[in-house]
C-alpha positions, 0 to 999 in steps of 0.5 A: 486540480486541487478542487478535483483532488479535494473532492476525490479525498472526500469521496474516499472518506465516505467509505472510511466513515461508514466503516467507522460508524459500523465498528464504533458505538460512540459517538454515533451521531457525530460519525453520521453527521460527518458521513452525510456532510461528505455525501452532500459535498461529494454529490454537489446536489441540492439536499433539503435534508438538514444534516443535524436532523439525521443525527437527531432522528437516530437519537429519537429512534434509539430513545423510543426503542429503549423506552419500548415505545412504538417507532412512529415517524412521518414519511419524510423521516422514514425516507432517512431510515436507510442511513440508520440501518448500519447503526441499528444492525450493530446495536440490536437486531430487533431495532434493525428489523423494525427499521427494515420493515418500515423501509419495506413499507415505503414506495419512494424513488428517493428512499430506494436510491438511499437503500442502494447507496447504503447497500454499495457503501456497506457492502462488506457488512453482510449482517444486514445487506442481505435483507436490504438486497431483497427489498431493493430487487423487489422494488426495482422489479416494480419500478415503472417511472423514468429515473435514469439511474433506477432504470439502469439498476433495474436492467442490471439487477444481477449486480445485487446477486451475492455472486455478482462480483466475479461477473463484474470483475470480468466486465471490468477487465474487458471494458475498463474498471471505471468505464464499466461503472460509468455505464451503470450510471454510478455517481461519484459517491458510488464509484468509490463505494465499498462494493467497487473497492471489493471489486478492484481488490479482487482483480489484483488478488492472488486468488484471481487466476483468471487474470495473468500477472501481466494483465493485472500489471497492465490494468494497474498501470492504467487506473493507477492515477485514480487509485492514487487519488481516491483509493488511498486505503486500498492501494497498500493492499494492492501493492502488497498483493502484486509485490508478493505475486511478482516475487513468486513469479518464475518467468523471465519478465520478473525483473521487468515487472519489478520495475513497473511496481517499484517506483510507484510503491516507493513514491506512494508508500515510502521507503520501508527501510526508513522505519517511519513509513512502515508504521503507516501504509507499509503496516497495512501491506503487511510484513511479508510484502514489506520484507520483499520490497526492502530486498528489492530496494536493497538489491537495486541499490547494491547493483546501482552502487557498484555500477556508479562507482565502477563507471566513475573510476578511470584508473585501471588499478582502481577499476580492477580493485573495484571489480573484486569488491563487486564480485565478493559482495554480489556473491552474498546478494541473496543473504543481504537483508538491506543496504543503504547507499551513501554517495559523495558529491560526484557519485551522487550527480553521476547516479542521478544522471544515469537514473541509478538510484531508488531516490533515497540515500545519504550524503558522504562528504563533498569529494568523490568517495562514497560508502555503502551499508550492508546488513547481513543477519545481525551485522552491518558492514560499511564498505568504501568506494576507495581506499579505506578499511572495511568495518563491521558492527553488531547492528544494534551497536553500530554508530551508523544507521540506515536512513540517517541523512549524512555519514562522514568519512571522519566519523567512519575513520574514528569509529571502532568496529568489531575487532578480530585477531591477525597474527595475534594482533587485534585489528579493527576491520579488514584492509583490502590487500591482495585482492587477486589472491583473495586475501581479504576476501577469505578473511571476511568470508571466514567472519561471515561464515562464523557469525552469519552462517553463510559459507562462500568460497573463492569460486564464488568470489 
């Protein structure tokens, strides 16, 4: 299995290296060298070209062009020219034109295959694939030999049409993504090319209205394993698109759709509440999708926390007390930006058995007590599962941070939050007194209304 995954990673790196070659001018031979090594390994085919020779060829061509000399090469070297087109297109249009004319003059199955490889792998580089497309189609029409791949490309030459992606996407929906490209005899290196990447990206895009959201999620579930192994750079973009579309969906299936995406996104992308993942894959997904996903996780954990604690309470008085706390905080659900759960030992085991956790939480001692951090605006509240004062801090001054592995009850008891006056006496937080008459709820609600500008009343609690 590890060898398969290693090969998939090599294939995925082909696209990345091509893009790097196109974007950077230094050191070009090194990037070209890496690309060809990965191509050679991925194809697992005999290659009589010396890798170093390709890099040297680029140096020779570039040197001759700069010196104003005629670029004269043997046929064997001309067959390598497709690998140099991307470099030349970005460096000098005249040099690119000279290489392209040399390519056009050569009638060779090997060269044609390399033209096709470059075309699909550099598909987004419109600067030169248009001219390459014309030469490929012309040579395919004239091709009369028996190479299986080239004959398939000849029969399906429509794929080189600038508008082919729309048609190909429809074929992928009806026949299966990788099944369709298998039918085109795409090698493994082409299967993970930029062209296929663009096709898959478009399938899940918001602008694709020919596929329902359910259809996109069904397709995503079906091909997720291969995406996870070989389309690592594309997955954050797909996740971002699906998350945004699900959030905008008004149908009754919305919560079900969230449950399809949430565990996969969390496992692959990481928890954006922790901060670390945001600067990696979540930074690719973008701020909008990241904020939506944080809200999803927080709402899920808020519901899970109250259910887990509620189920763990056997005393009627305690359960009644907990019911009021749950009603109060859920009334602010739409205004809560983030929550972070801190489970005690018994609650942690209960949450795992009931599968009521996003997978990320802090520890809160060895007993049955737990707490939850609730962020609204610039403030962070710490609510407890059992007896204990509800406290609040300005978020940037809080001694408790989202994602820290352990929060102790002793530290919570000994940390002073924002004080308020009750009967002229400064108080650190609020005691949960007289819940049935909404005593503490009114006090906390007043604080939230004053500093967070969210107004709720008794009927909301």
